[in-house]
C-alpha positions as CSV (number, residue, x, y, z in Angstrom):
1,M,0.1,0.0,-0.2
2,S,1.5,3.4,-0.8
3,F,1.8,6.2,1.5
4,K,-0.7,8.5,-0.3
5,V,-3.5,5.6,0.1
6,L,-2.9,5.2,3.1
7,L,-2.7,9.2,3.9
8,K,-6.1,9.6,2.4
9,L,-7.3,6.2,4.1
10,I,-6.4,7.9,7.4
11,V,-7.7,11.2,6.5
12,F,-10.9,9.5,5.6
13,L,-11.5,7.9,8.8
14,V,-10.7,11.4,10.5
15,V,-13.6,12.8,8.7
16,L,-15.8,9.9,9.3
17,F,-14.4,10.1,13.7
18,V,-15.9,13.8,13.5
19,F,-19.3,13.0,11.5
20,L,-19.8,10.1,13.9
21,Y,-19.2,12.2,17.2
22,I,-21.3,15.0,15.8
23,G,-24.2,12.8,15.5
24,A,-23.7,11.1,18.9
25,Y,-24.3,14.4,20.2
26,N,-26.7,16.2,18.4
27,K,-30.0,14.2,19.1
28,Q,-32.2,17.4,18.6
29,T,-34.6,17.6,16.0
30,A,-33.5,19.6,13.0
31,D,-35.3,21.3,9.4
32,F,-33.9,20.5,6.2
33,N,-35.1,22.9,3.8
34,F,-34.7,21.9,-0.2
35,P,-37.4,23.5,-1.8
36,I,-36.8,22.3,-5.3
37,L,-38.1,18.6,-4.2
38,Q,-40.7,19.9,-1.3
39,D,-42.2,23.0,-0.4
40,K,-42.6,22.3,3.6
41,P,-39.1,21.4,5.5
42,Y,-38.3,17.8,6.1
43,K,-37.6,17.4,10.0
44,T,-35.2,15.0,11.1
45,D,-32.3,14.2,13.5
46,A,-29.6,16.1,13.2
47,W,-26.7,13.4,12.4
48,E,-29.0,12.2,9.7
49,I,-28.9,15.1,7.8
50,Y,-25.0,15.5,8.8
51,F,-24.7,11.9,7.6
52,G,-26.2,12.5,4.4
53,M,-24.1,15.6,3.6
54,F,-21.1,13.3,4.4
55,A,-22.4,10.5,2.2
56,V,-23.4,12.7,-0.7
57,G,-19.6,14.4,-0.7
58,V,-18.2,10.9,-0.5
59,F,-20.1,9.8,-3.4
60,A,-18.8,13.1,-5.5
61,G,-15.4,12.9,-4.0
62,A,-15.6,9.2,-5.6
63,I,-16.9,10.2,-9.0
64,L,-14.6,13.0,-9.6
65,M,-11.3,10.6,-8.6
66,L,-12.7,8.0,-11.2
67,G,-11.8,10.3,-13.7
68,G,-11.9,9.6,-17.9
69,G,-8.8,10.4,-19.3
70,K,-5.9,8.2,-20.6
71,G,-3.5,7.1,-18.0
72,R,0.1,8.2,-17.7
73,G,2.1,4.9,-18.4
74,A,2.4,3.2,-22.0
75,S,-0.2,1.1,-23.6
76,K,0.3,-2.7,-24.5
77,S,-0.1,-1.9,-27.9
78,D,2.8,0.8,-28.1
79,K,5.2,-2.2,-27.8
C-alpha cells in the first residue's frame, strides 16, 4: 500500500469520526429545507442530515476521482 493511499484512508477515517462524534451529541430535531424537491421543511434528527451530507460528499469525491482520461503509462499496444 502506497503512502498516498494510506494518507487518504487516514484522512477519510478522521472525517468519518468527526461526523459520528457530531451525530452522537446532536440528538435534537432539525429542519432541512430543500424547496426544489418539497415545499415544506423535512424534520429529522440532526445526525441524519450530517450523515447524508457526508455521504453525498463521499460519492461526489469518488466520482471525481474516477476520471475518464488516459493513464500516464504506456499501453500494451505501443510495444
